[in-house]
C-alpha positions in Angstrom: 29.9 14.6 -5.7 28.7 11.7 -3.6 26.7 14.1 -1.4 24.9 15.4 -4.5 24.0 11.9 -5.6 22.7 11.0 -2.2 20.5 14.1 -2.1 19.2 13.4 -5.6 18.5 9.8 -4.7 16.6 11.0 -1.6 14.4 13.3 -3.7 13.3 10.6 -6.2 9.6 10.1 -5.9 7.2 7.7 -7.5 4.2 5.6 -6.9 4.6 3.0 -4.1 4.7 -0.5 -5.4 3.5 -3.7 -3.6 5.8 -6.7 -4.0 3.6 -9.7 -4.6 4.1 -12.3 -1.9 5.0 -15.8 -2.9 4.2 -17.3 0.5 2.0 -16.4 3.5 5.0 -15.2 5.4 5.8 -12.5 2.9 2.4 -10.9 2.9 2.7 -8.8 6.0 6.3 -7.5 5.5 5.4 -6.6 1.9 2.1 -4.9 3.0 3.9 -3.0 5.7 6.6 -1.8 3.3 3.9 -0.7 0.8 1.9 1.2 3.4 5.1 2.9 4.6 6.0 3.9 1.1 2.5 5.3 0.5 2.7 7.2 3.8 6.0 8.8 2.9 5.3 9.5 -0.8 1.6 10.3 -1.0 1.9 14.0 0.0 3.4 14.5 -3.5 0.9 12.3 -5.4 -1.2 13.6 -8.3 -4.4 11.9 -9.6 -2.5 9.4 -11.8 -0.2 8.4 -8.9 -3.3 7.8 -6.7 -4.8 5.6 -9.4 -1.6 3.5 -9.7 -1.5 3.3 -5.9 -5.0 2.1 -5.7 -4.3 -0.6 -8.3 -1.3 -1.7 -6.2 -3.6 -1.8 -3.1 -6.1 -4.0 -5.0 -3.2 -6.4 -6.0 -2.0 -6.4 -2.4 -5.5 -7.2 -1.1 -6.0 -10.0 -3.6 -2.6 -11.4 -2.6 -3.6 -11.3 1.0 -7.0 -13.0 0.3 -5.1 -15.8 -1.5 -2.9 -16.5 1.5 -5.3 -15.6 4.3 -6.3 -19.2 5.1 -2.6 -20.0 5.7 -1.9 -17.0 7.9 -2.1 -16.8 11.7 -4.5 -14.5 13.4 -1.6 -12.3 14.4 -0.4 -12.0 10.8 -4.0 -11.2 9.7 -4.1 -8.4 12.3 -0.8 -7.0 11.2 -2.0 -7.0 7.6 -5.1 -5.0 8.8 -2.7 -2.5 10.6 -0.9 -2.0 7.3 -4.2 -1.6 5.4 -5.3 1.0 8.0 -2.0 2.8 7.6 -2.6 2.9 3.8 -6.2 4.2 4.4 -4.8 6.9 6.8 -2.4 8.1 4.1 -5.3 8.5 1.7 -7.4 10.3 4.2 -4.5 12.6 5.0 -3.1 13.3 1.5 -5.9 12.2 -0.8 -9.6 13.1 -0.8 -13.0 11.6 0.1 -13.5 10.2 -3.5 -10.3 8.2 -3.2 -11.3 6.9 0.2 -14.7 5.8 -1.2 -13.0 4.2 -4.3 -10.6 2.2 -2.1 -13.4 1.0 0.2 -15.5 0.0 -2.8 -12.6 -1.9 -4.5 -11.7 -3.6 -1.2 -15.3 -4.7 -0.7 -15.4 -6.3 -4.2 -12.4 -8.5 -3.3 -14.0 -10.0 -0.2 -17.5 -10.6 -1.7 
């Protein structure tokens, strides 16, 4: 019975969720976790899942922008690595329209 539960738990899918950071030190670990979730789960995403994921990406980016002045250059570079991992998942499992949408939304945040 335990084996069945473990297999079932491993099969659960859903949209990746970004955990909002409450301090500059939480931004990178939370972004890395989010990017990893997207990388693992996105091959199963439907259009609605992608929209939810993009909303989470926007929230993550705004959270980063809020704490960026308090973050070290190394932390900022690690955030960029997580952001690029996210973009890679979209390019691999999404489509060009999603890539364009994410770039447009990301650009709005930093204007």
